[in-house]
C-alpha positions in Angstrom: 154.1 113.5 140.4 151.5 112.8 142.9 151.5 109.7 145.0 148.6 108.2 142.9 150.3 108.8 139.6 153.6 107.1 141.1 151.8 104.3 142.2 149.8 103.7 138.9 153.4 103.9 137.1 154.8 101.4 139.3 151.9 98.9 138.6 152.1 99.5 135.0 156.0 98.9 135.2 155.7 95.7 137.4 153.0 94.2 134.9 155.4 94.9 131.9 158.2 93.0 133.8 156.1 89.8 134.5 154.3 89.8 130.9 156.3 87.0 129.3 155.3 83.4 128.5 153.5 81.4 130.9 153.3 77.7 129.7 152.4 74.7 131.7 153.5 71.1 131.0 151.3 68.0 131.3 152.1 64.6 131.0 148.3 63.5 131.6 145.9 63.8 128.8 142.8 64.4 131.2 144.5 67.3 132.9 145.6 68.7 129.6 142.2 68.5 128.2 140.7 70.4 131.3 143.6 73.0 131.0 143.1 73.7 127.2 140.2 74.5 125.1 138.9 73.2 121.9 141.2 71.1 119.9 141.9 69.6 116.6 143.5 65.9 116.5 145.2 64.5 113.6 145.2 60.9 114.0 147.1 59.7 110.6 144.5 56.8 110.1 143.2 58.6 106.7 146.6 57.5 105.0 148.2 54.5 103.8 151.7 53.5 105.5 154.5 55.2 103.9 152.5 58.4 103.0 154.8 61.5 103.1 153.0 64.2 105.0 153.2 67.7 103.6 149.8 69.6 103.1 147.4 67.2 103.5 146.2 68.4 106.8 146.1 72.0 105.5 142.3 72.1 105.6 142.7 71.6 109.6 145.3 74.6 109.7 148.6 72.3 109.8 151.2 71.7 107.3 154.3 69.6 107.8 157.4 71.2 106.3 160.5 69.5 104.5 158.8 68.2 101.4 157.5 65.4 103.5 160.8 63.5 103.3 161.1 63.7 107.0 157.5 62.9 107.8 155.6 59.6 107.0 152.7 57.6 108.3 153.5 54.2 109.5 151.3 51.4 110.4 152.2 49.4 113.6 150.2 47.6 116.3 151.9 50.0 119.0 149.6 52.7 118.0 146.1 52.9 119.5 144.5 53.1 116.2 147.3 51.3 114.6 148.6 54.4 112.7 151.3 57.0 113.7 153.8 59.4 112.2 157.5 58.8 112.1 160.2 61.7 112.1 163.1 60.1 110.4 165.7 62.6 111.6 164.2 62.4 115.1 161.9 65.5 114.8 158.2 66.2 113.6 157.9 69.7 112.7 154.3 71.1 112.3 153.6 74.7 110.8 150.2 76.3 111.7 148.2 78.6 109.7 147.0 80.3 112.8 148.6 80.8 116.1 147.9 78.1 118.5 147.7 78.2 122.5 147.9 74.5 123.3 149.6 71.3 121.7 149.6 67.7 123.0 150.7 64.4 121.2 151.2 60.9 122.2 154.8 59.6 121.6 157.2 56.7 122.5 160.4 56.9 124.5 161.8 60.3 125.6 160.3 63.3 123.8 160.8 67.0 123.7 158.7 70.0 122.5 159.9 73.4 121.0 157.3 76.2 120.0 158.2 79.1 118.0 156.4 82.3 117.1 157.9 83.1 114.0 161.7 82.3 114.2 161.4 83.1 117.9 161.8 80.0 120.5 159.1 80.7 123.0 159.3 77.4 124.7 161.4 74.3 125.0 161.2 71.1 127.0 163.1 67.9 126.4 161.9 66.0 129.7 158.9 64.3 128.6 158.3 60.6 128.8 160.6 57.8 129.7 161.5 54.4 128.1 158.6 52.7 126.4 155.3 54.1 125.9 152.8 55.4 124.9 153.4 58.7 126.8 151.4 61.9 126.5 153.1 65.1 126.5 151.3 68.3 126.4 151.5 72.3 126.8 149.1 74.9 127.6 149.9 78.7 127.2 148.2 81.4 128.8 149.8 84.0 127.2 152.0 83.4 124.6 150.8 82.0 121.0 152.9 79.8 118.7 153.0 79.2 115.1 155.5 76.2 114.8 156.1 73.1 116.8 158.9 70.7 116.9 158.6 67.4 118.4 161.8 65.8 118.9 164.0 62.9 120.6 166.3 64.5 123.2 170.2 64.0 122.4 171.4 60.7 123.1 168.0 59.0 122.7 167.0 56.7 119.8 167.0 59.0 116.8 163.9 58.3 115.3 160.4 59.7 116.9 157.1 57.9 116.7 154.1 60.0 117.2 150.4 58.8 117.4 147.9 61.5 117.7 148.7 65.2 117.6 146.2 67.6 119.2 146.3 71.5 118.9 144.0 74.4 119.4 143.4 78.1 120.0 140.9 79.9 122.2 137.7 81.0 120.7 137.5 84.6 118.9 138.2 87.1 122.2 140.2 84.4 123.9 143.6 85.7 122.5 142.9 89.2 124.2 142.0 87.0 127.5 145.3 85.2 127.1 147.1 88.3 126.9 145.3 89.7 129.7 146.0 86.9 132.0 149.7 86.9 131.2 149.8 90.6 132.2 148.0 89.8 135.6 148.8 86.3 136.3 152.6 86.7 136.6 155.2 83.8 135.4 155.0 80.3 136.7 156.2 76.7 135.1 154.8 73.5 136.7 154.3 70.2 135.5 150.9 68.5 136.2 
């Protein structure tokens, strides 16, 4: 094996080792928005208090599983626009029609995010927010897409979750390949902005 072939093999091996999910967590909406790309926002203002959500946002590529029994719209002055979403069991689960690269939401109290690609957990963080609120929590990935998000209350905190707006997005066509390339070349890092 020549020296150049050996160096090329080592470089490919090094890239393969570092090619794993790279997520950055944000607690500031403006910083999250600067790091993400175009996004869709679900505000819940279109629905009356008590509406159980299932597929009402399917035209925006998002559905709420569990037959809607866990997710329902509430009206309260605490929400910036007067409407939010309550997860009765301490979770709000969103399934996406297309894989996403970023997700953010406004919530009250402590919060967490789990992201899945199929059945595989690709990101988890239970260290967002604090008492009171509202708080913004968001994640941007540079190389791992996800098709399910679970927003949750960490163990030991109040068991009902209140979520105001939920924002999510995917890169423009061709951006998915750029995300994968960035992950291969950029290495792994996690940081809070």
